[in-house]
Backbone as CSV, one residue per row, in Angstrom:
resi,resn,N_x,N_y,N_z,CA_x,CA_y,CA_z,C_x,C_y,C_z
1,MET,-111.638,164.244,21.539,-112.384,163.674,22.658,-112.407,162.167,22.551
2,SER,-112.210,161.461,23.642,-112.175,160.004,23.634,-113.581,159.448,23.551
3,GLY,-113.749,158.383,22.781,-115.033,157.714,22.715,-115.069,156.541,23.664
4,ALA,-116.277,155.962,23.791,-116.417,154.797,24.657,-115.673,153.626,24.048
5,GLY,-114.869,152.942,24.844,-114.100,151.817,24.357,-114.811,150.512,24.640
6,PRO,-114.162,149.387,24.306,-114.756,148.079,24.584,-114.922,147.863,26.077
7,ALA,-115.960,147.153,26.445,-116.236,146.855,27.851,-116.287,148.128,28.688
8,SER,-116.987,149.159,28.172,-117.054,150.436,28.883,-118.047,150.407,30.027
9,GLN,-118.840,149.331,30.166,-119.772,149.135,31.271,-120.791,150.265,31.368
10,GLY,-121.140,150.823,30.209,-122.159,151.864,30.202,-121.637,153.270,30.410
11,PHE,-120.331,153.444,30.544,-119.734,154.775,30.689,-119.359,155.324,29.313
12,SER,-119.422,156.629,29.145,-118.974,157.259,27.900,-118.548,158.692,28.182
13,VAL,-117.543,159.152,27.441,-117.053,160.520,27.583,-117.934,161.445,26.758
14,LEU,-118.519,162.460,27.408,-119.385,163.414,26.739,-118.635,164.651,26.274
15,ASP,-117.643,165.064,27.049,-116.936,166.301,26.728,-115.541,166.252,27.328
16,GLU,-114.638,166.988,26.711,-113.255,167.048,27.190,-112.723,168.451,26.952
17,VAL,-112.170,169.060,28.000,-111.667,170.429,27.933,-110.219,170.455,28.392
18,ALA,-109.353,171.076,27.615,-107.957,171.240,28.004,-107.849,172.340,29.054
19,VAL,-107.287,172.013,30.199,-107.137,172.973,31.290,-105.753,173.609,31.261
20,ALA,-104.736,172.805,31.005,-103.359,173.307,30.944,-102.552,172.400,30.044
21,VAL,-101.607,173.005,29.315,-100.771,172.246,28.387,-99.307,172.513,28.714
22,GLY,-98.548,171.456,28.935,-97.128,171.588,29.220,-96.291,171.186,28.026
23,SER,-94.992,171.043,28.244,-94.090,170.715,27.143,-94.249,169.275,26.669
24,ARG,-94.693,168.380,27.557,-94.843,166.976,27.190,-96.230,166.420,27.466
25,VAL,-96.918,166.960,28.450,-98.226,166.425,28.815,-99.244,167.557,28.865
26,ALA,-100.520,167.169,28.866,-101.609,168.133,28.975,-102.579,167.665,30.050
27,PHE,-103.134,168.627,30.760,-104.101,168.351,31.818,-105.494,168.656,31.286
28,HIS,-106.372,167.647,31.247,-107.716,167.800,30.702,-108.766,167.464,31.760
29,ARG,-109.961,168.051,31.595,-111.107,167.704,32.438,-112.173,167.056,31.568
30,LEU,-112.576,165.842,31.944,-113.568,165.086,31.193,-114.925,165.126,31.890
31,THR,-115.972,165.208,31.087,-117.329,164.973,31.575,-117.746,163.590,31.083
32,VAL,-118.092,162.728,32.024,-118.379,161.327,31.706,-119.816,161.000,32.099
33,ALA,-120.530,160.316,31.210,-121.864,159.820,31.522,-121.756,158.445,32.149
34,GLY,-122.385,158.267,33.301,-122.369,156.976,33.963,-123.496,156.082,33.481
35,PRO,-123.489,154.815,33.850,-124.508,153.868,33.372,-125.918,154.201,33.836
36,GLY,-126.045,154.983,34.926,-127.364,155.370,35.408,-127.800,156.735,34.936
37,GLY,-127.011,157.324,33.990,-127.346,158.639,33.469,-126.713,159.790,34.224
38,GLU,-125.998,159.503,35.305,-125.340,160.558,36.065,-124.159,161.128,35.283
39,ARG,-123.780,162.364,35.609,-122.615,162.990,34.971,-121.495,163.119,35.993
40,LEU,-120.309,162.723,35.569,-119.138,162.728,36.439,-118.057,163.584,35.820
41,GLU,-117.244,164.237,36.647,-116.073,164.966,36.170,-114.823,164.211,36.592
42,ARG,-113.908,164.036,35.635,-112.658,163.354,35.903,-111.493,164.153,35.324
43,ASP,-110.468,164.375,36.132,-109.259,165.064,35.677,-108.267,164.027,35.161
44,VAL,-107.742,164.257,33.967,-106.822,163.291,33.369,-105.608,164.000,32.791
45,VAL,-104.526,163.256,32.668,-103.315,163.740,32.012,-103.198,163.021,30.673
46,ARG,-103.060,163.797,29.593,-102.850,163.231,28.269,-101.350,163.190,27.985
47,HIS,-100.900,162.050,27.491,-99.463,161.812,27.289,-99.257,161.213,25.898
48,PRO,-98.188,161.580,25.195,-97.984,161.058,23.834,-97.574,159.591,23.770
49,GLY,-97.279,158.991,24.912,-96.817,157.607,24.921,-95.308,157.533,25.088
50,ALA,-94.815,156.333,25.352,-93.391,156.176,25.654,-92.910,154.796,25.245
51,VAL,-91.588,154.650,25.253,-90.944,153.358,25.056,-89.994,153.123,26.221
52,ALA,-89.778,151.856,26.537,-88.802,151.461,27.550,-88.085,150.219,27.043
53,VAL,-86.801,150.100,27.381,-85.963,149.048,26.798,-85.201,148.307,27.892
54,VAL,-85.238,146.973,27.824,-84.409,146.143,28.706,-83.205,145.676,27.890
55,PRO,-82.045,146.328,28.038,-80.860,145.909,27.278,-80.133,144.781,28.014
56,VAL,-79.947,143.664,27.325,-79.269,142.512,27.939,-78.045,142.168,27.100
57,THR,-76.891,142.154,27.736,-75.638,141.889,27.049,-75.457,140.388,26.830
58,GLU,-74.459,140.026,26.040,-74.209,138.617,25.736,-73.848,137.809,26.980
59,ASP,-73.269,138.475,27.977,-72.907,137.748,29.194,-73.987,137.842,30.273
60,GLY,-75.216,138.209,29.892,-76.339,138.148,30.819,-76.471,139.325,31.761
61,GLN,-75.880,140.469,31.423,-76.010,141.665,32.246,-77.129,142.550,31.697
62,VAL,-77.920,143.126,32.602,-78.909,144.122,32.201,-78.311,145.498,32.475
63,VAL,-78.477,146.402,31.516,-77.883,147.738,31.593,-78.944,148.717,32.087
64,LEU,-78.670,149.362,33.211,-79.615,150.275,33.849,-79.015,151.669,33.969
65,VAL,-79.872,152.637,34.201,-79.411,154.003,34.431,-79.924,154.484,35.788
66,ARG,-79.088,155.199,36.484,-79.484,155.815,37.748,-79.585,157.316,37.499
67,GLN,-80.806,157.852,37.632,-80.976,159.275,37.359,-81.968,159.915,38.324
68,TYR,-81.849,161.218,38.453,-82.719,161.995,39.342,-84.081,162.177,38.702
69,ARG,-85.131,161.967,39.511,-86.509,162.170,39.070,-87.154,163.228,39.964
70,ALA,-87.426,164.394,39.386,-87.946,165.515,40.166,-89.289,165.224,40.839
71,PRO,-90.243,164.513,40.192,-91.534,164.302,40.865,-91.432,163.583,42.204
72,VAL,-90.433,162.701,42.359,-90.266,161.998,43.637,-89.031,162.492,44.385
73,ASP,-88.302,163.438,43.799,-87.146,164.083,44.421,-86.123,163.063,44.916
74,ARG,-85.762,162.128,44.027,-84.738,161.153,44.377,-84.199,160.515,43.106
75,GLU,-83.069,159.833,43.241,-82.529,159.070,42.129,-83.180,157.689,42.094
76,LEU,-83.444,157.207,40.888,-84.002,155.877,40.709,-83.141,155.081,39.743
77,LEU,-83.083,153.784,39.955,-82.374,152.876,39.065,-83.395,152.301,38.100
78,GLU,-83.224,152.576,36.786,-84.259,152.283,35.806,-83.679,151.666,34.537
79,ILE,-84.549,151.028,33.753,-84.185,150.680,32.390,-84.267,151.950,31.548
80,PRO,-83.510,152.048,30.454,-83.604,153.224,29.578,-85.024,153.376,29.029
81,ALA,-85.488,154.617,28.933,-86.854,154.876,28.477,-86.944,156.308,27.966
82,GLY,-88.014,156.573,27.225,-88.207,157.927,26.722,-89.578,158.109,26.113
83,THR,-89.917,159.373,25.871,-91.228,159.738,25.336,-91.258,159.613,23.820
84,LEU,-92.407,159.226,23.291,-92.620,159.207,21.841,-92.936,160.631,21.390
85,ASP,-91.894,161.429,21.251,-92.091,162.852,20.970,-91.457,163.307,19.654
86,VAL,-91.055,162.354,18.809,-90.511,162.696,17.501,-91.562,162.342,16.447
87,PRO,-92.120,163.333,15.738,-93.175,163.053,14.764,-92.739,162.024,13.713
88,GLY,-93.588,161.042,13.478,-93.332,160.044,12.458,-92.380,158.937,12.849
89,GLU,-91.816,158.987,14.046,-90.856,157.969,14.476,-91.594,156.739,15.004
90,SER,-91.203,155.554,14.565,-91.826,154.322,15.036,-91.364,154.025,16.463
91,PRO,-92.137,153.246,17.220,-91.697,152.868,18.567,-90.352,152.139,18.562
92,GLU,-90.121,151.285,17.561,-88.839,150.571,17.482,-87.677,151.543,17.292
93,ALA,-87.866,152.523,16.403,-86.822,153.520,16.182,-86.599,154.362,17.431
94,ALA,-87.670,154.691,18.122,-87.547,155.476,19.352,-86.802,154.688,20.424
95,ALA,-87.099,153.389,20.528,-86.416,152.558,21.515,-84.915,152.494,21.229
96,ALA,-84.559,152.303,19.957,-83.146,152.259,19.585,-82.471,153.601,19.852
97,ARG,-83.168,154.681,19.537,-82.605,156.021,19.759,-82.358,156.275,21.242
98,GLU,-83.336,155.954,22.086,-83.171,156.180,23.520,-82.007,155.370,24.081
99,LEU,-81.854,154.142,23.594,-80.766,153.294,24.067,-79.412,153.891,23.695
100,GLU,-79.305,154.390,22.480,-78.057,155.022,22.058,-77.797,156.295,22.854
101,GLU,-78.821,157.125,23.010,-78.646,158.404,23.684,-78.234,158.227,25.140
102,GLU,-78.897,157.302,25.845,-78.704,157.224,27.292,-77.511,156.373,27.714
103,VAL,-77.304,155.230,27.049,-76.243,154.319,27.516,-75.210,154.000,26.452
104,GLY,-75.307,154.576,25.265,-74.304,154.360,24.238,-74.256,152.945,23.719
105,LEU,-75.438,152.345,23.483,-75.510,150.999,22.939,-76.517,150.982,21.787
106,ARG,-76.129,150.334,20.695,-77.023,150.197,19.539,-77.515,148.751,19.486
107,PRO,-78.831,148.532,19.502,-79.341,147.159,19.500,-79.318,146.545,18.108
108,GLY,-78.790,145.319,18.019,-78.873,144.597,16.764,-80.204,143.889,16.620
109,ARG,-80.870,143.684,17.778,-82.157,142.990,17.763,-83.055,143.583,18.830
110,LEU,-84.301,143.910,18.445,-85.317,144.412,19.364,-86.537,143.507,19.296
111,GLU,-87.055,143.119,20.452,-88.283,142.328,20.524,-89.266,143.046,21.436
112,GLU,-90.501,143.199,20.977,-91.515,143.797,21.843,-91.943,142.783,22.896
113,LEU,-91.897,143.207,24.164,-92.320,142.350,25.267,-93.790,142.536,25.600
114,CYS,-94.250,143.798,25.619,-95.655,144.081,25.893,-95.896,145.571,25.720
115,ALA,-97.169,145.947,25.745,-97.571,147.349,25.817,-98.482,147.476,27.033
116,PHE,-98.310,148.533,27.816,-99.098,148.650,29.041,-99.387,150.118,29.354
117,TYR,-100.459,150.336,30.117,-100.782,151.670,30.633,-100.089,151.840,31.978
118,ASN,-99.352,152.943,32.124,-98.571,153.154,33.343,-99.450,153.447,34.562
119,SER,-100.375,154.385,34.429,-101.232,154.796,35.552,-102.609,155.168,35.016
120,PRO,-103.417,154.190,34.570,-104.669,154.505,33.889,-105.726,155.147,34.769
121,GLY,-105.494,155.237,36.082,-106.445,155.918,36.940,-106.494,157.411,36.709
122,PHE,-105.404,157.981,36.158,-105.419,159.420,35.916,-104.703,159.833,34.630
123,CYS,-104.013,158.898,33.976,-103.183,159.265,32.824,-103.333,158.209,31.728
124,ASP,-103.313,158.675,30.452,-103.458,157.732,29.335,-102.117,157.298,28.755
125,GLU,-101.023,157.555,29.479,-99.703,157.147,28.975,-99.670,155.642,28.720
126,ARG,-99.224,155.264,27.516,-99.092,153.863,27.114,-97.635,153.641,26.724
127,THR,-97.004,152.658,27.332,-95.593,152.388,27.094,-95.420,151.067,26.373
128,LEU,-94.589,151.081,25.340,-94.201,149.850,24.660,-92.853,149.421,25.219
129,LEU,-92.798,148.182,25.658,-91.626,147.652,26.341,-90.898,146.688,25.419
130,PHE,-89.574,146.891,25.282,-88.767,146.080,24.368,-87.626,145.390,25.100
131,LEU,-87.233,144.238,24.561,-85.991,143.566,24.930,-84.973,143.862,23.837
132,ALA,-83.785,144.328,24.221,-82.727,144.657,23.260,-81.540,143.724,23.471
133,GLN,-81.047,143.139,22.358,-79.885,142.260,22.406,-78.940,142.568,21.246
134,ASP,-77.839,141.839,21.183,-76.806,142.065,20.173,-76.371,143.533,20.202
135,LEU,-75.951,143.968,21.366,-75.664,145.381,21.609,-74.265,145.751,21.129
136,VAL,-74.182,146.886,20.444,-72.916,147.390,19.916,-72.633,148.752,20.556
137,PRO,-71.451,148.950,21.156,-71.139,150.247,21.770,-71.045,151.360,20.729
138,VAL,-71.649,152.508,21.053,-71.586,153.722,20.233,-71.478,154.902,21.195
139,PRO,-71.081,156.084,20.720,-71.058,157.248,21.606,-72.466,157.589,22.079
140,ASP,-72.623,157.884,23.379,-73.937,158.303,23.861,-74.191,159.752,23.445
141,ARG,-75.469,160.127,23.470,-75.873,161.483,23.053,-76.890,162.019,24.056
142,ARG,-76.443,162.210,25.282,-77.359,162.620,26.337,-77.751,164.088,26.199
143,ALA,-79.025,164.363,26.530,-79.538,165.731,26.484,-80.272,166.012,27.788
144,GLY,-80.185,167.251,28.273,-80.866,167.612,29.506,-80.003,167.354,30.723
145,ALA,-80.260,168.122,31.787,-79.430,168.057,32.991,-79.486,166.688,33.652
146,GLU,-80.686,166.085,33.731,-80.808,164.790,34.396,-80.037,163.706,33.650
147,GLU,-80.150,163.695,32.315,-79.443,162.670,31.544,-77.935,162.853,31.628
148,ARG,-77.471,164.100,31.578,-76.015,164.323,31.639,-75.441,163.913,32.981
149,ALA,-76.274,163.936,34.022,-75.795,163.568,35.360,-75.996,162.092,35.677
150,MET,-76.715,161.358,34.826,-77.015,159.960,35.137,-75.766,159.092,35.067
151,THR,-75.820,157.974,35.761,-74.750,156.982,35.705,-75.320,155.668,35.181
152,VAL,-74.457,154.867,34.575,-74.862,153.577,34.017,-74.394,152.467,34.949
153,GLN,-75.271,151.504,35.188,-74.933,150.390,36.073,-75.370,149.089,35.413
154,ARG,-74.524,148.070,35.511,-74.853,146.754,34.961,-74.997,145.748,36.090
155,LEU,-76.061,144.935,35.992,-76.321,143.902,36.987,-76.620,142.595,36.275
156,PRO,-76.294,141.464,36.886,-76.737,140.202,36.303,-78.263,140.181,36.224
157,LEU,-78.799,139.855,35.070,-80.251,139.854,34.902,-80.927,138.959,35.929
158,VAL,-80.324,137.805,36.232,-80.946,136.854,37.158,-80.995,137.384,38.592
159,ASP,-80.155,138.361,38.911,-80.108,138.900,40.268,-80.729,140.288,40.372
160,ALA,-81.155,140.861,39.262,-81.533,142.273,39.243,-82.722,142.579,40.138
161,LEU,-83.709,141.699,40.187,-84.898,141.976,40.998,-84.548,142.072,42.480
162,ALA,-83.662,141.217,42.945,-83.264,141.263,44.355,-82.521,142.553,44.666
163,VAL,-81.648,142.963,43.745,-80.893,144.204,43.955,-81.835,145.404,43.920
164,LEU,-82.753,145.414,42.946,-83.690,146.527,42.856,-84.594,146.587,44.079
165,GLY,-84.940,145.428,44.636,-85.776,145.412,45.832,-85.117,146.116,47.005
166,GLN,-83.792,146.127,47.029,-83.078,146.807,48.097,-83.093,148.321,47.932
167,GLU,-83.537,148.779,46.757,-83.573,150.217,46.505,-84.727,150.901,47.239
168,GLY,-85.686,150.138,47.745,-86.836,150.739,48.396,-87.907,151.078,47.379
169,VAL,-88.019,152.345,47.004,-88.961,152.763,45.973,-88.326,152.481,44.615
170,VAL,-88.994,151.696,43.781,-88.428,151.346,42.481,-89.415,151.691,41.384
171,ASP,-88.909,151.749,40.173,-89.678,152.107,38.997,-90.466,150.903,38.497
172,GLY,-91.786,151.068,38.334,-92.652,149.954,37.967,-92.307,149.337,36.629
173,GLN,-92.015,150.182,35.621,-91.737,149.609,34.312,-90.403,148.862,34.295
174,THR,-89.501,149.221,35.193,-88.245,148.488,35.307,-88.477,147.092,35.872
175,LEU,-89.292,147.001,36.921,-89.622,145.689,37.481,-90.333,144.822,36.448
176,LEU,-91.327,145.389,35.757,-92.051,144.631,34.740,-91.115,144.195,33.617
177,GLY,-90.267,145.113,33.168,-89.355,144.796,32.072,-88.414,143.662,32.414
178,ILE,-87.858,143.682,33.616,-86.920,142.629,34.010,-87.638,141.292,34.164
179,LEU,-88.838,141.311,34.735,-89.606,140.070,34.861,-89.890,139.450,33.493
180,LEU,-90.348,140.284,32.547,-90.694,139.771,31.222,-89.450,139.353,30.440
181,ALA,-88.361,140.098,30.588,-87.127,139.731,29.896,-86.595,138.400,30.417
182,ARG,-86.636,138.203,31.720,-86.183,136.925,32.286,-87.035,135.774,31.774
183,ALA,-88.350,135.996,31.710,-89.234,134.941,31.215,-88.972,134.649,29.740
184,ARG,-88.757,135.697,28.938,-88.523,135.515,27.505,-87.215,134.765,27.251
185,LEU,-86.202,135.044,28.067,-84.882,134.467,27.831,-84.651,133.153,28.574
186,ALA,-85.604,132.735,29.385,-85.386,131.601,30.279,-84.964,130.327,29.556
187,ASP,-85.533,130.077,28.392,-85.254,128.823,27.690,-84.247,128.973,26.555
188,ARG,-83.650,130.146,26.441,-82.702,130.355,25.354,-81.281,130.135,25.848
189,PRO,-80.473,129.383,25.140,-79.075,129.232,25.551,-78.284,130.496,25.279
190,ALA,-77.449,130.864,26.216,-76.553,132.001,26.029,-75.255,131.503,25.408
191,PRO,-74.419,132.407,24.880,-73.125,131.989,24.350,-72.333,131.218,25.408
192,GLY,-71.735,130.103,25.009,-70.979,129.297,25.949,-71.801,128.221,26.620
193,GLY,-73.118,128.178,26.308,-73.957,127.117,26.838,-74.616,127.422,28.161
194,ALA,-74.329,128.569,28.776,-74.966,128.909,30.047,-76.391,129.351,29.802
195,PRO,-77.269,129.232,30.797,-78.632,129.723,30.631,-78.633,131.207,30.328
196,ALA,-79.537,131.640,29.458,-79.595,133.051,29.093,-79.846,133.888,30.331
197,GLY,-79.118,134.996,30.438,-79.286,135.877,31.583,-78.435,135.507,32.774
198,SER,-77.684,134.416,32.682,-76.843,134.023,33.801,-75.649,134.960,33.923
199,PRO,-75.282,135.339,35.119,-74.136,136.221,35.296,-72.833,135.496,34.998
200,SER,-71.880,136.190,34.401,-70.570,135.594,34.164,-69.486,136.291,34.988
201,GLY,-69.905,137.180,35.859,-68.944,137.900,36.688,-69.692,138.879,37.546
202,PRO,-68.986,139.666,38.364,-69.638,140.619,39.252,-70.231,141.772,38.459
203,PRO,-71.276,142.455,39.028,-71.849,143.617,38.366,-70.789,144.662,38.085
204,ARG,-70.937,145.334,36.954,-69.996,146.397,36.593,-70.680,147.737,36.696
205,ALA,-70.029,148.696,37.349,-70.591,150.038,37.474,-70.388,150.802,36.204
């Protein structure tokens, strides 16, 4: 059961009951005490947490995956990501593993960009977001129907937000990841003296 956290404004969780448990998430019902003594019921989804990675190549390309997402019944263009579902695995190791599995790249360098709650209004999922560089090609190890059907797309990091905006509905952690990666790399020189993240050619499919 979750306890009252910092700046809880007088709210506290009194009870928590598991209603349904799935393969990755669980649906719980919370009884919450309000600041005036009232009791509230809130339905929440418990999630083990996740990692997401912004892979940026030496020539300033960001590597994305286009895959089908059943909850919205459409394909989305996203940064590689995955659930923290391997016992004892660190977030850094999970990020490297997901990158290898999905796009066949091994990061020589990982930097944490931020940690954030995806949808705290109903779910406790917390994602750690990484920037990956010094990428080395390796065989991918995709699992599951969606991953086996996904395609890999590369875009210039500096142009990625405009391209993603044309997609209509886009993935929030992808937008955040690209924004933070661009900010982190803005003052770093890329090989050849060009600004980091600058495109050196057309996007590669």
